[in-house]
matplotlib code that plots the C-alpha trace (Angstrom):
import matplotlib.pyplot as plt

x = [-0.1, 1.3, 1.6, 2.0, 3.5, 6.8, 7.3, 10.3, 9.5, 10.9, 7.9, 4.8, 6.0, 3.1, 5.2, 6.4, 5.5, 7.4, 6.0, 2.3, 3.0, 3.8, 0.6, -1.5, 0.0, -0.4, -4.5, -4.6, -2.6, -4.7, -8.4, -11.1, -14.3, -16.2, -15.1, -17.1, -16.8, -18.7, -17.8, -14.2, -13.4, -12.7, -14.6, -13.7, -15.3, -13.3, -13.8, -10.1, -6.7, -5.4, -6.7, -6.1, -8.9, -11.6, -10.6, -11.6, -9.0, -9.8, -8.1, -10.1, -11.2, -15.1, -18.0, -19.7, -19.4, -17.2, -19.7, -22.0, -19.7, -18.4, -22.0, -22.8, -19.6, -19.7, -23.5, -22.0, -19.6, -21.7, -24.2, -21.6, -19.8, -16.6, -15.4, -14.8, -11.2, -9.6, -6.0, -4.1, -0.9, 0.5, -1.5, -4.9, -7.5, -7.4, -4.2, -6.2, -8.0, -5.6, -6.0, -10.1, -10.2, -8.1, -10.6, -13.4, -11.9, -10.0, -7.2, -4.0, -2.8, -0.3, 2.0, 3.1, 6.0, 6.7, 10.1, 11.5, 14.3, 15.5, 16.0, 19.4, 20.3, 18.8, 21.5, 22.0, 23.6, 21.5, 22.1, 19.1, 17.9, 14.6, 13.4, 10.9, 7.9, 5.2, 1.5, -1.5, -3.0, -5.9, -3.0, -1.2, -3.9, -4.6, -0.9, -0.6, -3.5, -2.5, 1.0, -0.6, -3.4, -6.1, -9.6, -11.6, -13.6, -10.0, -8.9, -11.9, -11.9, -8.1, -8.4, -11.2, -9.1, -6.2, -8.3, -9.9, -6.0, -6.2, -2.3, 0.3, 2.0, 4.3, 3.4, 6.3, 6.6, 9.8, 9.4, 11.5, 11.3, 8.2, 6.7, 5.8, 7.5, 7.5, 5.7, 6.0, 4.6, 5.6, 2.7, 4.0, 2.6, 4.1, 7.7, 6.5, 6.4, 5.0, 6.2, 3.5, 2.5, 5.6, 5.5, 7.5, 6.2, 7.8, 9.5, 11.1, 12.2, 15.9, 17.2, 17.5, 13.7, 12.4, 15.9, 16.3, 12.4, 12.9, 16.2, 14.0, 11.0, 13.0, 15.1, 11.9, 10.0, 13.8, 13.4, 9.9, 10.3, 10.1, 12.2, 11.0, 10.4, 8.4, 6.6, 4.5, 5.4, 4.8, 7.4, 7.9, 9.2, 13.0, 13.7, 11.5, 13.1, 16.8, 15.9, 14.5, 17.7, 19.8, 18.6, 18.8, 15.4, 14.8, 11.8, 9.7, 6.8, 4.4, 1.1, -1.0, -5.1, -7.7, -10.3, -12.7, -11.7, -12.3, -13.8, -12.9, -9.8, -7.1, -4.3]
y = [-0.1, 3.5, 6.2, 9.5, 10.5, 9.0, 10.7, 13.5, 16.8, 18.7, 16.2, 18.1, 21.3, 23.9, 26.7, 25.4, 27.7, 25.3, 22.4, 23.6, 24.7, 21.2, 20.3, 22.2, 21.2, 17.4, 18.1, 19.8, 17.2, 14.6, 16.4, 14.1, 15.2, 13.2, 16.2, 18.6, 21.0, 20.4, 23.1, 23.3, 19.7, 18.6, 15.6, 13.4, 10.3, 8.5, 4.9, 5.0, 3.4, 6.8, 7.2, 11.2, 11.3, 9.4, 10.7, 13.7, 16.8, 18.9, 22.1, 24.6, 24.5, 25.2, 26.2, 23.5, 20.6, 17.7, 15.0, 16.6, 16.7, 12.9, 11.9, 13.9, 12.6, 9.3, 9.2, 11.1, 8.2, 5.5, 6.8, 6.6, 2.8, 4.3, 3.9, 7.5, 8.2, 11.1, 12.2, 14.1, 16.6, 19.2, 21.3, 19.8, 22.1, 22.4, 21.5, 19.0, 17.1, 14.2, 14.1, 14.1, 11.7, 9.2, 10.2, 9.1, 5.9, 6.4, 4.7, 6.1, 4.1, 4.4, 6.7, 8.4, 10.7, 13.8, 14.2, 17.1, 18.3, 21.7, 20.6, 22.7, 20.0, 17.1, 14.9, 11.1, 9.3, 7.0, 3.8, 3.2, 0.1, 0.9, 3.6, 6.1, 7.0, 10.0, 9.1, 10.8, 11.0, 8.5, 6.2, 6.7, 6.1, 2.4, 1.5, 2.1, 0.4, -2.6, -2.2, -2.4, -5.1, -2.5, -3.4, -1.9, 0.4, 1.7, 2.0, 3.8, 6.3, 6.7, 7.8, 10.2, 11.7, 12.3, 13.9, 16.4, 17.5, 21.3, 21.4, 20.5, 17.1, 15.1, 11.3, 8.5, 4.9, 2.8, -0.2, -3.1, -5.2, -2.9, -3.9, -0.9, -2.3, 1.4, 4.2, 8.1, 11.0, 14.7, 17.6, 21.0, 23.6, 26.9, 26.5, 23.5, 19.9, 16.8, 13.1, 10.6, 6.8, 5.5, 1.9, -0.9, -4.1, -7.2, -9.1, -5.9, -4.3, -3.8, -3.2, 0.9, 1.8, 4.0, 5.8, 6.7, 7.8, 10.5, 11.7, 12.1, 14.0, 16.3, 17.3, 17.8, 20.2, 21.8, 22.8, 24.0, 26.4, 24.4, 25.6, 22.2, 18.5, 16.7, 13.6, 10.9, 7.6, 4.9, 5.9, 1.9, 1.5, 1.8, 0.3, 3.9, 6.0, 4.7, 5.8, 9.2, 10.0, 9.8, 12.7, 15.0, 14.2, 14.0, 14.3, 17.1, 16.5, 13.0, 12.5, 9.5, 8.5, 7.4, 5.2, 3.4, -0.5, -2.1, 0.3, -0.9, -1.9, 0.4, 0.3]
z = [-0.1, -0.9, 1.7, 0.6, 3.9, 3.3, 0.1, 0.1, 0.9, -2.4, -4.9, -2.6, -2.7, -3.3, -4.3, -7.7, -10.2, -12.7, -11.7, -11.7, -15.4, -16.3, -14.4, -16.3, -19.7, -18.3, -18.4, -21.1, -23.0, -21.4, -21.9, -23.0, -24.6, -21.7, -18.4, -16.4, -13.5, -10.5, -7.3, -8.7, -9.5, -12.9, -13.2, -16.3, -17.6, -20.4, -20.7, -21.7, -20.3, -18.7, -15.2, -16.1, -18.4, -15.9, -12.8, -10.6, -10.1, -7.5, -9.1, -7.1, -3.1, -4.1, -1.5, -0.7, 2.1, 1.3, 2.2, -0.1, -2.8, -2.2, -2.5, -5.7, -7.6, -6.7, -7.7, -11.3, -11.9, -11.1, -13.6, -16.1, -15.5, -14.0, -10.4, -8.6, -8.4, -7.6, -8.7, -5.7, -6.7, -4.8, -6.3, -5.1, -3.5, -0.6, 0.4, 3.0, 0.2, 0.7, 4.0, 3.9, 1.6, 3.5, 6.2, 4.1, 3.4, -0.1, -0.1, -2.0, -4.8, -7.9, -7.2, -10.1, -10.9, -13.2, -14.6, -16.2, -18.1, -19.6, -23.4, -23.8, -21.4, -23.2, -24.5, -25.5, -28.4, -29.8, -32.3, -34.1, -34.8, -36.6, -38.7, -37.8, -39.3, -38.6, -38.4, -38.1, -34.3, -35.5, -36.9, -33.5, -31.3, -33.0, -33.0, -28.9, -28.6, -30.4, -28.5, -25.1, -26.3, -25.4, -25.6, -27.9, -25.5, -24.2, -28.1, -29.2, -26.6, -26.8, -30.3, -29.8, -27.1, -29.2, -32.0, -29.7, -28.9, -28.8, -29.3, -31.9, -31.4, -33.3, -33.2, -34.0, -34.3, -35.0, -37.4, -37.5, -40.8, -41.9, -38.2, -35.6, -32.9, -30.4, -29.9, -28.9, -28.7, -27.7, -27.2, -27.9, -25.3, -25.9, -23.9, -22.4, -24.0, -23.1, -23.9, -23.9, -24.7, -24.9, -25.5, -27.0, -27.7, -24.9, -27.7, -28.8, -25.2, -24.3, -27.6, -27.5, -29.2, -26.3, -25.7, -29.6, -29.5, -26.7, -28.3, -31.4, -29.8, -27.8, -31.0, -32.3, -29.2, -29.1, -32.8, -32.2, -29.4, -26.2, -23.5, -21.0, -21.5, -18.7, -18.7, -16.4, -15.4, -12.7, -9.8, -9.8, -13.7, -13.7, -16.8, -18.1, -15.7, -16.3, -19.9, -18.9, -16.8, -19.9, -21.3, -17.7, -16.5, -12.9, -10.7, -10.3, -7.8, -7.5, -7.5, -6.9, -7.1, -4.4, -4.5, -2.3, -1.9, -4.2, -6.6, -10.2, -11.6, -10.8, -13.6]

ax = plt.figure().add_subplot(projection="3d")
ax.plot(x, y, z, "-o")
ax.set_aspect("equal")
plt.show()
């Protein structure tokens, strides 16, 4: 069981303006068409895999009592057929929200880290073992679904979410013997670039594809005028974090989810 109280203090800073910029950019990149606002809470209810697109983000404190709000959102998610899951960050409002949810029986799960790098410091020498192809958004969504083995409902939701992305993006795949084996994309939000959907076919892992993709995406982001890059990664994903550290990525802040046990799958 994950305990947020054990996090290093530097991963929970509430006064980090650049971290807050990454958080805003990440919310923009992950926005689905299925979302609404209730008293300062952003309710997202996409049926896709990404939990950022099917959870509650408390972006403002609001004015209604917590018990009333919890009853409302749990009923809301029940109607749309999804578990009621809260995403908690250092910028969640009010600051005592995480403790309040814990007191109401919501368990903390799935610690993730937001990592960042300054693009002028991004480095890494890559030996490319495949060839890059540039894809359209829908093509990329379909490839990611195949690489992940996503069920049709999740695949359709991801395709829909990417189709509604309001920012410029580059979607790429690595092909080996004319077969796509790895994917990744970068989304440009003014001076900030977000890297997402880094997926490699299991049989092709450990062969440098992820490293090559990250290097390619960072070069594109720098050429597009971005100053910083960020990404979101499972805190326990050692292999991925090692790839990102090659390019100067380091932890900026942590986030996690809270849900009532055993409310739905939390993958």
